[in-house]
Backbone and ligand atoms as CSV (ligand in chain L), in Angstrom:
chain,resi,resn,atom,element,x,y,z
A,1,MET,N,N,0.942,-1.129,-0.009
A,1,MET,CA,C,-0.136,0.032,0.115
A,1,MET,C,C,0.932,1.354,0.021
A,2,ALA,N,N,1.924,1.395,0.741
A,2,ALA,CA,C,2.855,2.464,0.904
A,2,ALA,C,C,3.527,2.626,-0.533
A,3,ARG,N,N,3.657,1.510,-1.197
A,3,ARG,CA,C,4.208,1.823,-2.513
A,3,ARG,C,C,3.186,2.278,-3.516
A,4,LEU,N,N,2.043,1.845,-3.467
A,4,LEU,CA,C,0.954,2.459,-4.334
A,4,LEU,C,C,0.689,3.843,-3.856
A,5,ASN,N,N,0.532,4.168,-2.673
A,5,ASN,CA,C,0.550,5.530,-2.259
A,5,ASN,C,C,1.527,6.346,-2.968
A,6,ALA,N,N,2.818,5.984,-2.659
A,6,ALA,CA,C,4.060,6.690,-3.345
A,6,ALA,C,C,3.621,6.959,-4.897
A,7,PHE,N,N,3.237,6.079,-5.579
A,7,PHE,CA,C,2.967,6.116,-7.074
A,7,PHE,C,C,1.954,7.220,-7.229
A,8,VAL,N,N,0.681,7.200,-6.433
A,8,VAL,CA,C,-0.362,8.065,-6.559
A,8,VAL,C,C,0.148,9.513,-6.429
A,9,VAL,N,N,1.036,9.764,-5.231
A,9,VAL,CA,C,1.662,11.055,-5.103
A,9,VAL,C,C,2.454,11.333,-6.168
A,10,SER,N,N,3.139,10.560,-6.674
A,10,SER,CA,C,4.145,10.952,-7.739
A,10,SER,C,C,3.548,11.410,-8.947
A,11,LEU,N,N,2.169,10.861,-9.086
A,11,LEU,CA,C,1.464,11.420,-10.264
A,11,LEU,C,C,0.941,12.495,-9.949
A,12,VAL,N,N,0.466,12.806,-8.915
A,12,VAL,CA,C,-0.059,14.055,-8.459
A,12,VAL,C,C,1.027,15.262,-8.692
A,13,LEU,N,N,2.321,14.785,-8.265
A,13,LEU,CA,C,3.346,16.020,-8.308
A,13,LEU,C,C,3.416,16.163,-9.951
A,14,LEU,N,N,3.487,14.797,-10.542
A,14,LEU,CA,C,3.870,15.320,-12.234
A,14,LEU,C,C,2.992,15.939,-12.787
A,15,LEU,N,N,1.750,15.817,-12.221
A,15,LEU,CA,C,0.648,16.635,-12.922
A,15,LEU,C,C,0.417,17.874,-12.497
A,16,ALA,N,N,0.987,18.147,-11.148
A,16,ALA,CA,C,0.994,19.476,-10.594
A,16,ALA,C,C,1.704,20.433,-11.463
A,17,HIS,N,N,3.025,19.886,-12.004
A,17,HIS,CA,C,3.786,20.996,-13.009
A,17,HIS,C,C,4.053,20.201,-14.201
A,18,ALA,N,N,3.901,20.795,-15.124
A,18,ALA,CA,C,4.018,20.047,-16.586
A,18,ALA,C,C,5.697,19.420,-16.583
A,19,GLN,N,N,5.861,18.909,-17.632
A,19,GLN,CA,C,7.302,18.243,-17.554
A,19,GLN,C,C,8.345,19.187,-17.593
A,20,ILE,N,N,8.444,20.348,-18.432
A,20,ILE,CA,C,9.425,21.268,-18.046
A,20,ILE,C,C,8.461,22.658,-17.690
A,21,GLY,N,N,8.696,23.236,-16.679
A,21,GLY,CA,C,7.985,24.620,-16.235
A,21,GLY,C,C,9.098,25.343,-15.684
A,22,SER,N,N,8.450,26.672,-14.670
A,22,SER,CA,C,9.395,27.250,-14.315
A,22,SER,C,C,8.792,27.344,-12.703
A,23,ALA,N,N,7.950,26.618,-12.339
A,23,ALA,CA,C,7.418,26.971,-11.050
A,23,ALA,C,C,7.550,25.266,-10.145
A,24,PHE,N,N,8.111,25.516,-8.994
A,24,PHE,CA,C,7.890,24.337,-8.166
A,24,PHE,C,C,6.568,24.548,-7.430
A,25,SER,N,N,5.960,23.286,-7.500
A,25,SER,CA,C,4.684,23.084,-6.872
A,25,SER,C,C,4.637,21.867,-6.081
A,26,ASP,N,N,4.322,22.064,-4.810
A,26,ASP,CA,C,4.156,21.022,-3.698
A,26,ASP,C,C,3.009,21.260,-2.775
A,27,GLY,N,N,2.047,20.890,-3.084
A,27,GLY,CA,C,0.585,21.228,-2.358
A,27,GLY,C,C,0.546,22.820,-2.132
A,28,SER,N,N,0.368,23.313,-1.147
A,28,SER,CA,C,-0.013,24.698,-1.323
A,28,SER,C,C,1.374,25.592,-1.251
A,29,PHE,N,N,2.736,24.676,-1.329
A,29,PHE,CA,C,3.825,25.703,-1.606
A,29,PHE,C,C,4.198,25.713,-2.965
A,30,GLN,N,N,4.047,26.935,-3.392
A,30,GLN,CA,C,4.631,27.094,-4.854
A,30,GLN,C,C,5.397,28.156,-5.171
A,31,ARG,N,N,6.333,28.101,-5.703
A,31,ARG,CA,C,7.480,29.118,-5.960
A,31,ARG,C,C,8.155,28.861,-7.208
A,32,THR,N,N,8.595,30.012,-7.686
A,32,THR,CA,C,9.358,30.154,-8.789
A,32,THR,C,C,10.933,30.435,-8.126
A,33,CYS,N,N,11.763,29.783,-8.807
A,33,CYS,CA,C,13.279,30.417,-8.451
A,33,CYS,C,C,13.630,31.139,-9.505
A,34,THR,N,N,14.351,32.085,-9.166
A,34,THR,CA,C,14.939,33.212,-10.245
A,34,THR,C,C,16.237,33.364,-9.981
A,35,ALA,N,N,16.873,33.364,-11.028
A,35,ALA,CA,C,18.557,33.272,-10.915
A,35,ALA,C,C,19.075,34.100,-12.333
A,36,PRO,N,N,20.179,34.730,-11.843
A,36,PRO,CA,C,20.746,35.293,-13.212
A,36,PRO,C,C,21.299,34.539,-14.426
A,37,ASN,N,N,20.940,34.895,-15.655
A,37,ASN,CA,C,21.259,34.112,-16.815
A,37,ASN,C,C,22.859,34.148,-16.932
A,38,GLN,N,N,23.734,33.312,-17.051
A,38,GLN,CA,C,24.925,33.402,-16.817
A,38,GLN,C,C,25.474,34.199,-18.065
A,39,MET,N,N,24.792,34.385,-19.113
A,39,MET,CA,C,25.311,35.018,-20.292
A,39,MET,C,C,24.915,36.673,-20.376
A,40,THR,N,N,23.765,36.731,-19.916
A,40,THR,CA,C,23.193,38.119,-20.032
A,40,THR,C,C,23.172,38.746,-18.490
A,41,GLY,N,N,23.257,38.081,-17.541
A,41,GLY,CA,C,23.314,38.589,-16.069
A,41,GLY,C,C,21.974,39.091,-15.651
A,42,GLN,N,N,21.097,38.810,-16.584
A,42,GLN,CA,C,19.843,39.404,-16.235
A,42,GLN,C,C,18.915,38.167,-15.509
A,43,PRO,N,N,18.209,38.499,-14.444
A,43,PRO,CA,C,17.321,37.413,-13.612
A,43,PRO,C,C,16.440,37.017,-14.355
A,44,GLN,N,N,16.186,35.619,-14.338
A,44,GLN,CA,C,15.329,34.868,-15.178
A,44,GLN,C,C,14.723,33.829,-14.331
A,45,PRO,N,N,13.298,32.974,-14.658
A,45,PRO,CA,C,12.961,32.030,-13.985
A,45,PRO,C,C,13.689,30.826,-14.355
A,46,VAL,N,N,14.045,30.005,-13.216
A,46,VAL,CA,C,14.657,28.598,-13.465
A,46,VAL,C,C,13.806,27.682,-13.878
A,47,LEU,N,N,14.311,26.870,-15.046
A,47,LEU,CA,C,13.433,25.796,-15.390
A,47,LEU,C,C,13.259,24.625,-14.372
A,48,GLU,N,N,12.255,23.938,-14.289
A,48,GLU,CA,C,12.255,22.715,-13.429
A,48,GLU,C,C,11.516,21.570,-14.301
A,49,GLN,N,N,12.159,20.520,-13.906
A,49,GLN,CA,C,11.800,19.174,-14.618
A,49,GLN,C,C,11.555,18.040,-13.868
A,50,ASN,N,N,10.525,17.303,-13.811
A,50,ASN,CA,C,10.410,16.156,-13.042
A,50,ASN,C,C,11.018,14.915,-13.841
A,51,VAL,N,N,11.712,14.153,-13.070
A,51,VAL,CA,C,12.714,13.071,-13.796
A,51,VAL,C,C,12.417,11.790,-12.843
A,52,GLY,N,N,12.713,10.546,-13.139
A,52,GLY,CA,C,12.576,9.350,-12.425
A,52,GLY,C,C,13.916,9.409,-11.582
A,53,ASN,N,N,13.881,8.098,-11.039
A,53,ASN,CA,C,15.046,7.938,-9.749
A,53,ASN,C,C,16.145,7.456,-10.970
A,54,VAL,N,N,16.969,8.657,-11.476
A,54,VAL,CA,C,17.984,8.218,-12.481
A,54,VAL,C,C,19.248,8.276,-11.718
A,55,MET,N,N,19.716,9.161,-10.792
A,55,MET,CA,C,21.048,9.354,-10.370
A,55,MET,C,C,21.147,9.345,-8.732
A,56,GLY,N,N,20.144,9.101,-7.965
A,56,GLY,CA,C,20.367,9.125,-6.693
A,56,GLY,C,C,20.326,10.376,-5.810
A,57,PHE,N,N,20.212,11.467,-6.728
A,57,PHE,CA,C,19.947,12.808,-6.173
A,57,PHE,C,C,18.470,13.047,-5.656
A,58,HIS,N,N,18.285,14.038,-4.782
A,58,HIS,CA,C,16.957,14.548,-4.736
A,58,HIS,C,C,16.505,15.841,-5.612
A,59,GLY,N,N,17.362,16.402,-5.896
A,59,GLY,CA,C,17.371,17.469,-6.962
A,59,GLY,C,C,18.945,17.883,-7.457
A,60,PHE,N,N,18.824,18.130,-8.901
A,60,PHE,CA,C,20.066,18.353,-9.438
A,60,PHE,C,C,19.993,19.643,-10.345
A,61,THR,N,N,20.868,20.549,-10.002
A,61,THR,CA,C,20.690,22.038,-10.825
A,61,THR,C,C,21.899,22.241,-11.767
A,62,SER,N,N,21.596,22.567,-13.017
A,62,SER,CA,C,22.936,22.507,-13.934
A,62,SER,C,C,22.555,23.718,-14.948
A,63,PRO,N,N,23.624,24.156,-15.492
A,63,PRO,CA,C,23.504,25.484,-16.479
A,63,PRO,C,C,22.997,24.854,-17.765
A,64,LEU,N,N,22.200,25.529,-18.423
A,64,LEU,CA,C,21.732,25.409,-19.529
A,64,LEU,C,C,22.914,26.278,-21.036
A,65,PRO,N,N,22.689,25.688,-21.824
A,65,PRO,CA,C,23.497,26.296,-23.053
A,65,PRO,C,C,23.329,27.893,-23.323
A,66,ASN,N,N,22.054,28.193,-22.997
A,66,ASN,CA,C,21.660,29.640,-23.261
A,66,ASN,C,C,21.991,30.301,-22.054
A,67,GLY,N,N,22.653,29.869,-21.079
A,67,GLY,CA,C,22.790,30.731,-19.835
A,67,GLY,C,C,21.788,30.540,-18.770
A,68,GLY,N,N,20.673,29.951,-19.017
A,68,GLY,CA,C,19.851,29.901,-17.807
A,68,GLY,C,C,20.089,28.644,-16.941
A,69,TRP,N,N,19.183,28.037,-16.175
A,69,TRP,CA,C,19.380,27.183,-15.445
A,69,TRP,C,C,18.085,25.856,-15.481
A,70,LEU,N,N,18.450,24.871,-15.003
A,70,LEU,CA,C,17.389,23.762,-15.038
A,70,LEU,C,C,17.867,22.944,-13.663
A,71,ILE,N,N,16.505,22.792,-12.870
A,71,ILE,CA,C,16.552,21.971,-11.759
A,71,ILE,C,C,15.693,20.685,-12.244
A,72,GLN,N,N,16.344,19.652,-11.942
A,72,GLN,CA,C,15.704,18.306,-12.240
A,72,GLN,C,C,15.521,17.716,-10.897
A,73,TRP,N,N,14.245,17.404,-10.659
A,73,TRP,CA,C,13.539,16.699,-9.327
A,73,TRP,C,C,13.424,15.324,-9.655
A,74,ASN,N,N,14.173,14.641,-8.656
A,74,ASN,CA,C,13.978,13.130,-8.505
A,74,ASN,C,C,12.560,12.827,-7.974
A,75,VAL,N,N,11.444,12.669,-8.547
A,75,VAL,CA,C,10.240,12.628,-8.168
A,75,VAL,C,C,9.897,11.159,-7.045
A,76,PRO,N,N,10.455,10.183,-7.718
A,76,PRO,CA,C,10.368,9.182,-6.548
A,76,PRO,C,C,11.045,9.209,-5.298
A,77,LYS,N,N,12.071,9.826,-5.152
A,77,LYS,CA,C,12.933,10.148,-3.931
A,77,LYS,C,C,12.204,11.401,-3.329
A,78,MET,N,N,11.941,12.347,-4.164
A,78,MET,CA,C,11.261,13.609,-3.245
A,78,MET,C,C,9.773,13.223,-2.699
A,79,VAL,N,N,9.018,12.309,-3.174
A,79,VAL,CA,C,7.776,11.832,-2.652
A,79,VAL,C,C,7.956,11.113,-1.332
A,80,ASN,N,N,9.057,10.503,-0.954
A,80,ASN,CA,C,9.499,9.700,0.075
A,80,ASN,C,C,10.365,10.892,1.251
A,81,THR,N,N,10.137,11.871,0.778
A,81,THR,CA,C,11.158,12.954,1.660
A,81,THR,C,C,10.031,13.757,2.462
A,82,PRO,N,N,10.407,13.981,3.721
A,82,PRO,CA,C,9.538,14.955,4.598
A,82,PRO,C,C,9.252,16.386,3.964
A,83,PRO,N,N,8.022,16.821,4.099
A,83,PRO,CA,C,7.541,18.254,3.239
A,83,PRO,C,C,8.574,19.170,3.808
A,84,LEU,N,N,8.908,19.187,5.080
A,84,LEU,CA,C,9.625,20.253,5.205
A,84,LEU,C,C,11.229,20.105,4.598
A,85,MET,N,N,11.443,19.013,4.276
A,85,MET,CA,C,13.090,18.808,3.910
A,85,MET,C,C,12.787,19.261,2.144
A,86,ARG,N,N,11.488,18.787,1.602
A,86,ARG,CA,C,11.159,19.340,0.142
A,86,ARG,C,C,11.285,20.648,-0.143
A,87,ARG,N,N,10.533,21.406,0.917
A,87,ARG,CA,C,10.610,22.844,0.674
A,87,ARG,C,C,12.052,23.150,0.713
A,88,PHE,N,N,12.775,22.865,1.669
A,88,PHE,CA,C,14.354,23.346,2.008
A,88,PHE,C,C,14.910,23.012,0.635
A,89,LEU,N,N,14.838,21.593,0.012
A,89,LEU,CA,C,15.595,21.235,-1.171
A,89,LEU,C,C,15.156,22.401,-2.322
A,90,PHE,N,N,14.033,22.956,-2.448
A,90,PHE,CA,C,13.648,23.911,-3.189
A,90,PHE,C,C,14.796,24.946,-3.220
A,91,TYR,N,N,14.877,25.315,-1.930
A,91,TYR,CA,C,15.770,26.650,-1.776
A,91,TYR,C,C,17.284,26.318,-2.007
A,92,HIS,N,N,17.689,25.146,-1.629
A,92,HIS,CA,C,18.837,24.528,-1.796
A,92,HIS,C,C,19.183,24.439,-3.394
A,93,GLU,N,N,18.352,23.937,-4.006
A,93,GLU,CA,C,18.764,23.773,-5.544
A,93,GLU,C,C,18.482,25.219,-6.135
A,94,CYS,N,N,17.678,26.026,-5.588
A,94,CYS,CA,C,17.842,27.256,-6.156
A,94,CYS,C,C,19.166,28.218,-5.937
A,95,ALA,N,N,19.633,28.130,-4.740
A,95,ALA,CA,C,20.825,28.846,-4.311
A,95,ALA,C,C,21.991,28.079,-5.353
A,96,HIS,N,N,22.039,26.930,-5.734
A,96,HIS,CA,C,23.022,26.601,-6.826
A,96,HIS,C,C,22.861,27.313,-7.912
A,97,ALA,N,N,21.852,27.829,-8.349
A,97,ALA,CA,C,21.577,28.622,-9.537
A,97,ALA,C,C,21.839,30.126,-9.336
A,98,ARG,N,N,21.219,30.370,-8.152
A,98,ARG,CA,C,21.498,31.920,-7.707
A,98,ARG,C,C,22.682,32.193,-7.697
A,99,ARG,N,N,23.507,31.356,-7.202
A,99,ARG,CA,C,25.118,31.619,-6.826
A,99,ARG,C,C,26.205,31.031,-7.837
A,100,ALA,N,N,25.503,30.406,-8.917
A,100,ALA,CA,C,26.006,29.721,-9.894
A,100,ALA,C,C,27.506,28.876,-9.231
A,101,THR,N,N,26.829,28.156,-8.355
A,101,THR,CA,C,27.850,27.196,-7.712
A,101,THR,C,C,27.340,25.875,-7.622
A,102,SER,N,N,28.350,24.800,-7.662
A,102,SER,CA,C,28.157,23.616,-7.300
A,102,SER,C,C,28.589,23.119,-5.953
A,103,ASP,N,N,29.056,24.049,-5.127
A,103,ASP,CA,C,29.192,23.744,-3.786
A,103,ASP,C,C,28.064,23.479,-2.990
A,104,GLU,N,N,28.031,22.362,-2.202
A,104,GLU,CA,C,26.886,22.159,-1.496
A,104,GLU,C,C,26.853,22.857,-0.193
A,105,ALA,N,N,27.810,23.052,0.389
A,105,ALA,CA,C,27.812,24.080,1.773
A,105,ALA,C,C,27.319,25.379,1.328
A,106,THR,N,N,27.713,25.818,0.159
A,106,THR,CA,C,27.037,27.311,0.034
A,106,THR,C,C,25.667,27.112,-0.347
A,107,ALA,N,N,25.413,26.096,-1.075
A,107,ALA,CA,C,23.780,26.108,-1.532
A,107,ALA,C,C,23.059,25.826,-0.177
A,108,ASP,N,N,23.591,24.951,0.878
A,108,ASP,CA,C,23.065,24.716,2.063
A,108,ASP,C,C,22.866,26.145,2.759
A,109,CYS,N,N,23.934,26.750,2.981
A,109,CYS,CA,C,23.610,28.012,3.689
A,109,CYS,C,C,22.974,29.108,3.026
A,110,GLU,N,N,23.127,29.223,1.674
A,110,GLU,CA,C,22.481,30.296,0.937
A,110,GLU,C,C,20.849,29.933,0.865
A,111,GLY,N,N,20.548,28.569,0.579
A,111,GLY,CA,C,19.387,28.041,0.742
A,111,GLY,C,C,18.545,28.295,2.108
A,112,LEU,N,N,19.238,28.210,2.995
A,112,LEU,CA,C,18.617,28.359,4.375
A,112,LEU,C,C,18.170,29.745,4.775
A,113,ARG,N,N,19.458,30.555,4.184
A,113,ARG,CA,C,19.054,32.062,4.500
A,113,ARG,C,C,17.642,32.530,3.434
A,114,HIS,N,N,17.864,31.898,2.419
A,114,HIS,CA,C,16.530,32.339,1.599
A,114,HIS,C,C,15.281,32.020,2.037
A,115,MET,N,N,15.320,30.373,2.707
A,115,MET,CA,C,14.185,29.921,3.112
A,115,MET,C,C,13.642,30.825,4.290
A,116,LYS,N,N,14.576,31.139,5.271
A,116,LYS,CA,C,14.311,31.892,6.229
A,116,LYS,C,C,13.673,33.221,6.015
A,117,HIS,N,N,14.352,34.122,4.906
A,117,HIS,CA,C,13.822,35.194,4.682
A,117,HIS,C,C,12.318,34.943,3.894
A,118,ASP,N,N,12.131,33.844,3.261
A,118,ASP,CA,C,10.979,33.797,2.422
A,118,ASP,C,C,9.612,33.391,3.077
A,119,ILE,N,N,10.085,32.236,3.930
A,119,ILE,CA,C,8.875,31.877,4.442
A,119,ILE,C,C,8.965,31.701,6.175
A,120,GLY,N,N,10.468,31.821,6.559
A,120,GLY,CA,C,10.606,31.712,8.104
A,120,GLY,C,C,10.954,30.216,8.292
A,121,VAL,N,N,11.934,30.227,9.321
A,121,VAL,CA,C,12.506,28.734,9.780
A,121,VAL,C,C,12.718,28.979,11.366
A,122,THR,N,N,12.088,27.987,12.017
A,122,THR,CA,C,12.235,27.754,13.402
A,122,THR,C,C,13.520,27.009,13.673
A,123,PRO,N,N,13.810,27.417,14.891
A,123,PRO,CA,C,15.127,26.346,15.453
A,123,PRO,C,C,14.650,24.802,15.517
A,124,ASN,N,N,13.467,24.681,15.792
A,124,ASN,CA,C,12.943,23.264,15.810
A,124,ASN,C,C,13.084,22.611,14.014
A,125,GLN,N,N,12.704,23.480,13.475
A,125,GLN,CA,C,12.935,22.948,11.913
A,125,GLN,C,C,14.263,22.837,11.427
A,126,VAL,N,N,15.372,23.703,12.104
A,126,VAL,CA,C,16.562,23.551,11.724
A,126,VAL,C,C,17.166,22.358,12.158
A,127,GLN,N,N,16.761,21.884,13.388
A,127,GLN,CA,C,17.194,20.545,14.247
A,127,GLN,C,C,16.650,19.455,13.375
A,128,GLN,N,N,15.329,19.508,12.694
A,128,GLN,CA,C,14.943,18.484,11.911
A,128,GLN,C,C,15.529,18.378,10.534
A,129,MET,N,N,15.907,19.552,10.086
A,129,MET,CA,C,16.807,19.241,8.891
A,129,MET,C,C,18.315,18.863,9.214
A,130,ALA,N,N,18.705,18.967,10.291
A,130,ALA,CA,C,20.152,18.695,10.770
A,130,ALA,C,C,20.017,17.160,10.890
A,131,ALA,N,N,18.953,16.691,11.566
A,131,ALA,CA,C,18.656,15.270,11.692
A,131,ALA,C,C,18.750,14.376,10.430
A,132,PHE,N,N,17.889,15.189,9.240
A,132,PHE,CA,C,17.822,14.442,8.194
A,132,PHE,C,C,19.261,14.619,7.380
A,133,TYR,N,N,19.804,15.638,7.424
A,133,TYR,CA,C,21.336,15.490,6.901
A,133,TYR,C,C,22.323,14.616,7.454
A,134,ALA,N,N,22.136,14.441,8.713
A,134,ALA,CA,C,23.045,13.539,9.840
A,134,ALA,C,C,22.996,12.021,8.861
A,135,GLN,N,N,21.787,11.689,8.539
A,135,GLN,CA,C,21.584,10.315,7.596
A,135,GLN,C,C,22.757,10.535,6.565
A,136,TYR,N,N,22.917,11.401,6.030
A,136,TYR,CA,C,23.942,11.260,4.940
A,136,TYR,C,C,25.121,11.974,5.373
A,137,GLY,N,N,25.522,11.883,6.452
A,137,GLY,CA,C,26.969,12.141,6.929
A,137,GLY,C,C,27.155,13.580,6.691
A,138,ARG,N,N,26.211,14.570,6.591
A,138,ARG,CA,C,26.307,16.034,6.347
A,138,ARG,C,C,25.971,16.706,7.696
A,139,VAL,N,N,27.002,17.688,7.957
A,139,VAL,CA,C,26.629,18.784,8.750
A,139,VAL,C,C,25.680,19.904,8.354
A,140,PHE,N,N,24.648,20.318,9.225
A,140,PHE,CA,C,23.721,21.242,8.591
A,140,PHE,C,C,23.321,21.959,9.866
A,141,PRO,N,N,23.319,23.384,9.814
A,141,PRO,CA,C,23.795,24.089,8.639
A,141,PRO,C,C,25.453,24.070,8.538
A,142,PRO,N,N,25.846,24.187,7.351
A,142,PRO,CA,C,27.209,24.028,7.413
A,142,PRO,C,C,28.092,25.012,8.430
A,143,PRO,N,N,29.389,24.532,8.798
A,143,PRO,CA,C,30.010,25.307,9.866
A,143,PRO,C,C,30.307,26.939,9.121
A,144,GLY,N,N,30.122,27.888,10.122
A,144,GLY,CA,C,30.165,29.064,9.773
A,144,GLY,C,C,29.243,29.763,9.139
A,145,CYS,N,N,28.218,29.180,8.652
A,145,CYS,CA,C,26.977,29.490,8.057
A,145,CYS,C,C,26.123,30.497,8.996
A,146,LYS,N,N,26.158,31.756,8.580
A,146,LYS,CA,C,25.050,32.722,9.386
A,146,LYS,C,C,23.843,33.022,8.517
A,147,TYR,N,N,22.879,32.527,9.146
A,147,TYR,CA,C,21.457,32.511,8.331
A,147,TYR,C,C,20.449,33.484,9.004
L,1,ZN,ZN,ZN,23.110,20.454,-3.872
């Protein structure tokens, strides 16, 4: 049954935003990531795409040939991730594009800062995120991060 529920949820997520769009939609949480185009320097919406369980990531952000950015979401993995982490991962992936960096600590810190500014983050939520990251052997927030 859990497997079936996950399938149903993934279908809902897939239908909630088209194959490639520029909005992250997760229930009532809907956001568009905006990042500077690497060629023009102008802010523009980051493209988002739902993909299957292909590389083990939750989300993967990469530059496009036109200077824009694309976030690919591993839908099977995301539906099994707590809602708080799904929201944070939006800000984390968006931070990769906003800062044009592949550095995970930078994306974690910038993502946390952006999330706090946008929707607020309680100390308890930071603790929950730290516990989630600990499963992957990562320290959260990264040392020295002021958010
Ligand atoms: Zn990352």
